[in-house]
C-alpha positions, 0 to 999 in steps of 0.5 A: 505287953498288950492287955487287949484280946485278939481281935479274931478271938473277940469276934469268934472267927478264924484268922482266914475268915472272909469279910462277910463272915467278920461282918456277920459275927460283929452284927451278932455281938453288937446286937447281943450287947447293944446298950438299948438292950442292956440298960445300965450294964457297963460290961455290955457296953465294954463288950460292945466297944471291944467288938466295934474296935475289932471290927473296925480293924478287921473290916479294913484290908490294909489295917487287917494286913498290918494287924496280922503281921504286927499285932495291936502295935501295927494298927495303933496310931495308924487310923484305927480308933480302937479305944478311941470309941469313948462313947457308943455314939461314935460307933454309930457314927462310924458304922451307921449303915450297919445299925439301921433299925437298931435305934437308940444311940444310932439315932443320936449319932447320925442325926439327919440323913447322911451325905451320899455320893452321886451316881457314876456316868458312862460314855465312850470315845473312839481313837485309831491305833497310832493314837493308842500307841502314842497317847492322845486327848479327847474332848467329851460332851456329856449330859449330867445334872448340875446345881440349879443356878437360879436357886443355887441348888437349894430347890427353893424359889429365890428369896425363900429358904427350905424349912426344917421338917416338922415331922422329924424336927429336921433330923431326917429320921424318926424313932419308934419304940418297940419294947427294949428296942428303938427302931429308926427309919427315914422320915416319910415327910421329908424323905430323910432330907430334914427339910421341907421346901414350901415354895419350889424353884420354877426352873428345877421344880424343887429338885435343886438340879438341872440337866446340862451339857458339859465338855470335858477333856480326857487324856488317853494314855499310850498303850490303851487297848480296845474296850478298856475304861478310863475313870474320871474321878468326880465327874459324875452326878452330884451327891446328895446332902453335900456328898461328893460327885460320882465318877465318869467311866469312859469306854475307849474303842480302838479302830482296826488298822489296815496294816497292823493286827494287834494282840495285847501289846504285840503287833503283826504286819503281813508283808508281800515279797516276790519269789525271787526275793524269798529265794535270793534274799532282800532288804525291805523297808517295812512300816512300824508304829514310829515310821519305817524300818529296814528288814533283812529277808534272808535267802531261802525264806519260806511263805508265812515265815515270821520275823520278830522285831523286839520292842517295836510293838505297842507300849504297855498301858501301865509302863514297862517293856513294849510289845514286839512286832511280828513281820509275816512274809507272804510270797506272791505268785504273779498272775501274769508274766511278760515274755522274758519272765516266762522264758527265764522261769521255763529255763529254771523249770528245766534246770529243776527238772520240774513238770510245768504246764506247756507254753500258753499260746496267745489269742492271735497264735490260736487264731492263726492255727484255727485258720491254718487248714483253710489257708493250706487248702487255698495254697494247694489249689493254686 
């Protein structure tokens, strides 16, 4: 049976405590039991280690979930160091950001400034709906910083080397004593780098970086929707002090299609049909994402009726079932009829006993009627 105390009990928080509450509780305990504040107190050091072990597990969502389910057995041998904090300097190395200003062992554990991840970049690209349906690739051109080729990123003039900062002795940090505490701050001379460049590279002016135009290929997955983002890991700005590059976020814009309207993974296509097709039924060839499809229009179809074609919409961007295609029929009323069409429609109107507009005379028929009285007068005189 484990002799370890419950991690929640150690930090004095409930099992449903939020991450910020856990962090505050740990910082409070760490401050109270800080070795610099309790010199020669082995019990305080043990409490300091115990609190740090508890925080290491409860601050990590995966480890916390295993601990909640299996207890201490769920986190032993799974990346939680626990009792592996054999020295308090290990704690400062693990949680250095929390101990800025605590000083003491924090300064010994961290040394010169830590490696920092580079900043992320953003760009965009535009594709059409068919490309979004099948997936495609794009070549992007972005501007980002790259290590200076002249000085290999050192910032120093070729043939020279950066030297250790005299002010902080190359640590990147300076420690000042304030009573029981030692306050650790970033070195003002080297700004945490631990090095000073006496002779700066002429191309990068000592920064170690130059702005370059870079071409990148990005694969756009099938099913992507308008304004979704892709993340290209490690394609952002370079990190500092050996840190990894940031990421590149690509905003994808999908152009509107002349035939299909999209809503999520579903598509709508509006298809015009004639009155006779709606009345008698018809077989139509309609467009779909992959090409063409035969659609049966049943007799008696009403204006704006919808027909659902399952699985003929857009693929889901994360895989799984495709969306549907909805065909909306729009019955078109012709603006002009030839004589035979009008004759048939008037026969139909008589059958239906429909009250329709009278026959419309042509311009020449109206002109003949206009001159008829004058012609009748001439005929009567003769």
